[in-house]
C-alpha atoms as one frame of an Amber mdcrd trajectory, in Angstrom:
protein
  14.874 -50.168  66.278  14.759 -47.657  63.391  13.163 -48.777  60.186  15.663
 -49.901  57.536  15.135 -48.339  54.124  16.646 -49.992  51.032  17.183 -47.207
  48.522  18.690 -47.830  45.087  22.134 -46.234  44.938  23.937 -45.490  41.709
  26.538 -48.212  42.380  23.938 -50.999  42.003  23.691 -50.363  38.278  27.284
 -51.481  37.851  26.643 -54.679  39.831  23.570 -55.400  37.751  25.456 -55.109
  34.429  28.352 -57.268  35.590  26.045 -60.000  36.854  23.858 -59.918  33.750
  26.842 -60.690  31.530  27.471 -63.942  33.412  23.933 -65.257  32.835  22.279
 -66.535  29.657  19.110 -64.461  29.336  18.372 -65.927  25.959  17.050 -69.064
  27.661  14.586 -66.936  29.658  15.387 -68.984  32.685  13.157 -68.119  35.644
  15.775 -69.454  38.006  18.424 -67.058  36.769  16.042 -64.114  37.054  15.056
 -65.092  40.596  18.684 -65.365  41.650  19.423 -61.987  40.105  16.558 -60.295
  41.960  17.597 -61.877  45.259  21.226 -60.792  44.910  20.207 -57.248  43.997
  17.873 -57.019  46.981  20.569 -58.192  49.387  23.070 -55.733  47.912  20.575
 -52.877  48.222  19.894 -53.568  51.873  23.577 -53.918  52.739  24.415 -50.649
  50.997  21.633 -48.773  52.794  22.689 -50.176  56.159  26.212 -48.871  55.585
  24.773 -45.363  55.013  22.797 -45.335  58.273  23.758 -45.930  61.880  21.582
 -46.944  64.802  22.513 -44.282  67.363  19.911 -45.476  69.871  22.397 -48.063
  71.115  24.435 -45.129  72.461  21.584 -43.896  74.635  19.870 -41.328  72.391
  16.241 -41.260  71.333  15.093 -42.788  68.079  14.001 -39.424  66.662  17.485
 -38.014  67.235  19.066 -41.054  65.588  16.794 -40.691  62.568  17.624 -36.987
  62.284  21.363 -37.662  62.359  21.093 -40.226  59.587  18.954 -37.859  57.532
  21.527 -35.093  58.044  24.269 -37.424  56.825  22.282 -38.265  53.719  21.584
 -34.580  53.111  25.253 -33.635  53.463  26.219 -36.388  51.019  23.576 -35.219
  48.579  24.635 -31.552  48.700  28.412 -31.803  48.775  29.128 -35.096  46.990
  26.343 -36.068  44.631  25.784 -32.524  43.345  29.484 -31.740  42.836  29.257
 -28.502  44.840  32.239 -26.207  44.230  32.717 -23.533  46.873  35.074 -21.541
  44.636  32.268 -20.773  42.181  30.119 -17.702  42.861  26.373 -18.523  42.621
  25.746 -15.720  40.109  23.796 -15.839  36.882  26.487 -14.984  34.344  23.893
 -14.223  31.652  22.398 -11.236  33.450  22.758  -7.808  31.904  21.715  -4.250
  32.647  18.100  -5.085  31.816  17.846  -7.765  34.498  15.204  -7.419  37.183
  15.877  -7.267  40.907  14.341 -10.721  41.337  16.923 -12.270  39.005  19.924
 -10.952  40.939  21.759 -12.642  43.779  20.047 -11.456  46.990  22.480 -10.386
  49.689  21.621  -8.742  53.028  23.952  -7.154  55.571  22.602  -6.734  59.108
  24.452  -4.749  61.756  23.610  -6.474  65.041  26.110  -5.010  67.538  28.235
  -1.858  67.494  30.701  -1.007  70.271  32.716   2.209  69.960  36.271   1.543
  71.131  37.957   4.843  70.332  37.836   7.878  68.058  41.273   9.091  67.081
  40.488  12.655  66.061  44.071  13.393  65.012  44.077  10.459  62.538  40.329
  10.793  61.862  39.776   7.091  62.489  36.945   5.442  64.407  37.779   2.065
  65.941  34.743  -0.058  66.666  33.657  -3.628  67.327  30.977  -4.854  64.932
  28.905  -8.015  64.804  27.415  -8.613  61.355  24.912 -11.074  59.923  25.413
 -11.639  56.193  22.780 -13.638  54.317  22.567 -14.635  50.670  20.927 -17.337
  48.565  22.933 -20.175  47.075  20.353 -22.208  45.185  22.857 -25.050  44.833
  22.254 -25.786  48.530  18.446 -26.037  48.296  16.596 -29.293  49.008  13.152
 -30.724  49.667  12.773 -31.269  53.445  10.271 -34.085  52.909  12.984 -36.189
  51.280  15.217 -35.854  54.346  12.870 -36.465  57.285  11.739 -32.831  57.440
  15.158 -31.247  58.117  14.631 -27.466  57.606  18.235 -26.287  58.033  21.818
 -27.430  58.450  24.941 -25.943  60.062  28.436 -26.643  58.705  31.906 -25.153
  58.869  32.043 -22.023  56.742  35.110 -23.186  54.862  32.850 -25.747  53.141
  30.731 -23.022  51.499  31.146 -20.093  49.178  31.242 -16.891  51.252  31.068
 -13.323  49.916  34.134 -11.154  50.087  34.640  -8.549  52.811  32.854  -5.686
  51.093  33.266  -2.846  53.596  34.274   0.171  51.547  35.750   2.751  53.963
  37.615   0.376  56.268  41.291   1.173  56.815  42.160  -1.956  58.803  40.186
  -4.914  60.069  40.873  -7.590  62.678  38.729 -10.715  62.747  37.746 -11.842
  66.228  37.345 -15.562  65.532  39.628 -17.703  63.335  38.175 -19.375  60.262
  38.204 -22.785  61.905  35.669 -21.566  64.500  33.227 -20.028  62.026  30.016
 -21.846  61.203  27.354 -21.106  58.621  23.698 -22.039  58.753  21.740 -22.604
  55.565  18.098 -23.449  54.951  16.161 -25.640  52.546  15.485 -22.730  50.162
  19.232 -22.131  49.758  19.473 -19.118  52.088  22.841 -19.035  53.869  23.460
 -17.089  57.093  26.973 -16.110  58.104  27.798 -14.363  61.398  31.098 -12.535
  61.746  32.710 -10.164  64.269  35.352  -7.534  63.578  37.484  -4.895  65.213
  37.608  -2.325  62.431  39.338   1.008  61.857  36.823   3.135  59.974  37.647
   6.326  58.142  35.670   9.150  59.752  35.770  12.850  58.933  35.971  14.684
  62.268  34.778  18.264  62.794  36.349  19.633  65.992  34.988  23.183  65.815
  32.994  22.613  69.035  35.517  20.390  70.797  35.060  19.149  73.564  31.294
  19.680  73.202  31.261  18.146  69.737  29.031  15.543  68.112  30.521  13.429
  65.335  28.849  11.429  62.574  30.724   8.506  61.064  29.494   5.983  58.528
  30.218   2.410  57.494  29.758   1.615  53.807  28.996  -1.824  52.369  29.032
  -2.620  48.663  29.992  -5.385  46.212  32.737  -3.898  44.020  33.804  -7.297
  42.637  30.434  -7.848  40.950  28.402  -5.823  38.505  25.568  -3.785  39.958
  22.987  -5.775  37.982  24.225  -9.112  39.380  23.733  -8.511  43.118  20.761
  -7.123  45.002  22.342  -5.674  48.170  20.125  -4.776  51.129  20.724  -3.673
  54.706  19.068  -4.207  58.071  19.740  -2.913  61.562  19.605  -4.551  65.000
  17.164  -7.358  64.150  18.496  -9.807  66.746  18.598  -7.772  69.969  16.589
  -4.738  68.903  17.721  -1.108  69.119  18.896  -0.122  72.564  21.877   0.090
  74.930  22.862  -3.529  74.318  23.182  -3.108  70.542  24.984   0.249  70.290
  27.412   1.010  73.114  29.966   3.788  73.500  33.057   4.006  75.651  33.892
   6.300  78.560  34.512   9.261  76.266  31.769   8.862  73.655  28.076   8.038
  73.790  26.293   6.503  70.808  23.329   8.796  70.220  21.873   7.228  67.089
  22.485   4.600  64.403  20.568   4.670  61.125  20.764   2.814  57.814  20.184
   3.955  54.237  20.545   2.357  50.814  21.967   4.319  47.887  22.422   3.562
  44.168  25.886   3.387  42.668  24.963   3.749  39.017  22.612   6.716  39.352
  19.452   4.634  39.001  17.358   5.080  42.131  15.704   1.701  41.587  19.021
  -0.085  42.112  20.288   0.118  45.694  23.850  -1.119  45.459  25.465   0.412
  48.555  24.355   0.162  52.178  25.504   2.882  54.581  25.159   2.858  58.364
  25.325   6.328  59.940  26.685   6.447  63.491  26.184   9.576  65.612  28.384
   9.823  68.707  28.646  12.603  71.308  31.745  13.357  73.337  31.634  13.492
  77.129  33.410  16.804  77.983  33.988  16.174  81.706  37.643  15.158  81.346
  38.574  18.238  79.340  36.620  20.554  81.639  38.331  19.332  84.802  41.819
  18.764  83.370  42.227  21.675  80.931  39.469  24.280  81.188  39.319  24.793
  84.955  43.118  24.778  85.577  43.641  27.158  82.669  40.971  29.514  84.005
  42.390  29.403  87.533  45.922  30.111  86.326  44.714  33.092  84.331  42.604
  34.410  87.190  45.390  34.048  89.762  47.973  35.623  87.475  45.729  38.661
  86.948  45.120  38.951  90.683  48.846  38.630  91.379  49.691  41.318  88.844
  47.177  43.931  89.968  46.455  43.123  93.623  48.982  45.693  94.771  50.270
  48.925  93.352  52.438  48.413  90.301  55.653  49.954  91.563  59.009  49.433
  89.917  60.442  47.579  92.909  57.799  44.801  92.590  57.589  44.708  88.808
  59.806  41.641  88.400  57.725  39.690  90.922  54.517  40.430  89.015  56.124
  39.526  85.676  57.380  36.254  87.138  53.826  35.331  88.164  52.384  36.120
  84.717  55.167  34.453  82.735  55.009  31.318  84.886  51.281  31.108  84.200
  51.904  31.476  80.470  54.487  28.694  80.488  52.034  26.458  82.332  49.337
  27.135  79.765  51.622  26.034  76.944  51.211  22.540  78.398  47.454  22.813
  77.882  47.991  24.049  74.333  50.146  20.984  73.653  47.496  18.652  75.119
  44.824  20.153  72.885  47.005  20.062  69.749  47.760  16.357  70.223  44.039
  15.563  70.275  43.121  17.571  67.182  43.522  16.914  63.446  45.459  19.406
  61.359  42.436  20.996  59.675  41.094  24.507  59.178  38.579  24.002  62.008
  40.080  25.390  65.194  38.632  23.758  68.329  36.593  25.687  70.859  38.811
  24.511  73.699  41.902  25.715  71.848  40.287  29.134  71.429  39.634  29.274
  75.174  43.249  28.422  76.009  44.565  31.026  73.567  42.276  33.670  75.083
  43.705  32.854  78.497  47.226  33.191  77.090  46.302  36.510  75.469  44.850
  37.880  78.721  47.981  36.904  80.634  50.171  38.428  77.918  48.172  41.655
  78.066  48.651  41.712  81.825  52.425  41.447  81.323  52.366  44.407  78.921
  50.359  46.492  81.379  52.725  45.653  84.232  55.757  46.723  82.197  54.303
  49.881  80.624  52.286  51.336  83.502  54.679  51.666  86.429  53.720  53.925
  89.360  56.105  55.806  91.670  55.634  56.787  95.330  58.055  58.051  98.031
  59.804  55.485 100.142  58.812  55.527 103.827  61.367  56.994 106.228  62.907
  59.371 103.683  61.989  63.035 103.127  62.803  65.288 100.296  65.216  68.164
 101.226  65.530  71.449  99.422
């Protein structure tokens, strides 16, 4: 059986005052005092027994039962006795520009997983799956573990706590993977809160397609706290602390490979000692196989065959239309490749390498058509002789 502890709750004070008014203490009666002490002791024990439950009768160990009761007492202490308000930001409102880093609200963003879903070059948008760990310190949730049977941490539903805003700067659209009712936060005895969240995010990414399809792109994800002053929050960043850097943390899709992911901290107010924005740089490389087999090789073969068809035989007037038909058909086919390339590219001043190749093929075929039309040869028809 667990040991029963009779702690003095705040409600006993009211019982003591009400009972004291019914007794005549002026007589200094020992009997009245003894009765008062006995009633108070019984009330204390009954109140403490209502706050604890013997879970061993349900088949669990005594240590587990003690821990559950301690967790209940801790939850009551944090969220009821302390009047914790989750709508209040745990900031020091008296801080100013002269505040030190230690005085600010510490907040850390850790990128744990990055999966590249797609890069829409035409819209210049990178769609990726991200798993983030966000930690901060809410001193209102701190406690002494020795007062609660050594409990070092507690996990609750996140809607019971204050949570920072979504502070991704260059995000166009974001889709949360898990609903709020499934999100849980873990906080520790020093007030540090850990919040894990997963997103599908559309990230603005400037795409340079000059070397397409052999291009390498660099996108970035920016985190900052625009709702707070720079001297109120100490923002920091970390990278792949849970699973470590490797193929399980940064994964591409069939078209792109993630070559590198780095993190840097930059100041927003021009003071290098104040790192207010965290930027993750993502380097991805395109796999060119699809474009080589679907566009480059067919375009080259069409150009090569059209040139062979135009100049394989003597360019006589009787066969001129046949040669032009071959060249013009090839040119019409290559317009399909031009359309495929244009749909993949943004409307910028950087013309893609693949587009240049297709246009060169079109130019060569066009030049062949001009040569066929302008350089016609004549020769006598067999079976006929010239008479004088």
